[in-house]
C-alpha positions, -999 to 999 in steps of 0.1 A, spaced: 679 -798 814 660 -767 801 670 -732 811 652 -700 803 675 -676 784 652 -649 769 616 -640 775 593 -612 761 557 -606 773 529 -588 757 491 -584 762 485 -611 736 511 -637 744 548 -643 749 580 -652 731 607 -671 749 639 -690 742 651 -719 763 685 -736 762 684 -774 765 713 -796 772 709 -834 766 739 -857 764 763 -829 757 741 -816 728 730 -780 732 699 -767 714 677 -737 717 639 -739 717 619 -708 706 584 -708 720 558 -686 703 523 -681 716 496 -656 708 463 -653 725 432 -632 717 418 -622 751 386 -608 735 378 -640 716 394 -661 744 413 -682 719 448 -692 711 459 -678 678 492 -696 676 513 -718 698 544 -735 685 580 -744 693 609 -742 669 643 -757 675 676 -740 667 713 -749 670 722 -716 686 708 -687 705 716 -662 678 695 -679 651 666 -682 676 669 -646 686 670 -633 650 637 -650 644 622 -626 669 644 -596 659 635 -598 622 597 -601 628 588 -581 659 596 -547 675 606 -567 706 622 -536 721 587 -521 724 574 -552 743 580 -561 779 615 -577 782 610 -600 811 643 -619 812 677 -621 795 702 -647 807 736 -632 816 753 -653 789 733 -634 762 729 -599 776 758 -585 756 745 -600 723 709 -588 728 722 -553 738 743 -551 706 714 -563 685 691 -536 701 716 -509 693 720 -521 657 682 -524 652 676 -489 666 703 -475 644 691 -493 613 655 -480 618 667 -446 630 648 -449 662 662 -426 690 662 -438 725 637 -411 734 611 -428 712 611 -459 735 594 -439 762 586 -462 792 603 -492 776 637 -476 781 637 -482 819 629 -518 814 655 -523 787 681 -506 808 672 -527 838 675 -560 818 704 -551 795 725 -526 815 724 -501 787 743 -475 806 772 -499 812 
């Protein structure tokens, strides 16, 4: 059974992580797709398998400014982890919350930042 646990949207694609349980084995699938709407072509579309959510998420966290994209969904099981990673990333890059502009409302809605 597959279950969505994390999803980001952007104008040119999406990044998502699904949790899959088969015969008591849990794995996480990272889906990456990029689309060029002007050329109307797929630039990349692949799936990578991970043993845990943290490794799958770090693939995104290390490569993309995901906090500036549209955070569409975070499963309750991973909200605390993603929230802590957001705070660490902002602190590391010295990015104040005020620089997130309109992304802040969305991040707060999905991650309960004020809690």
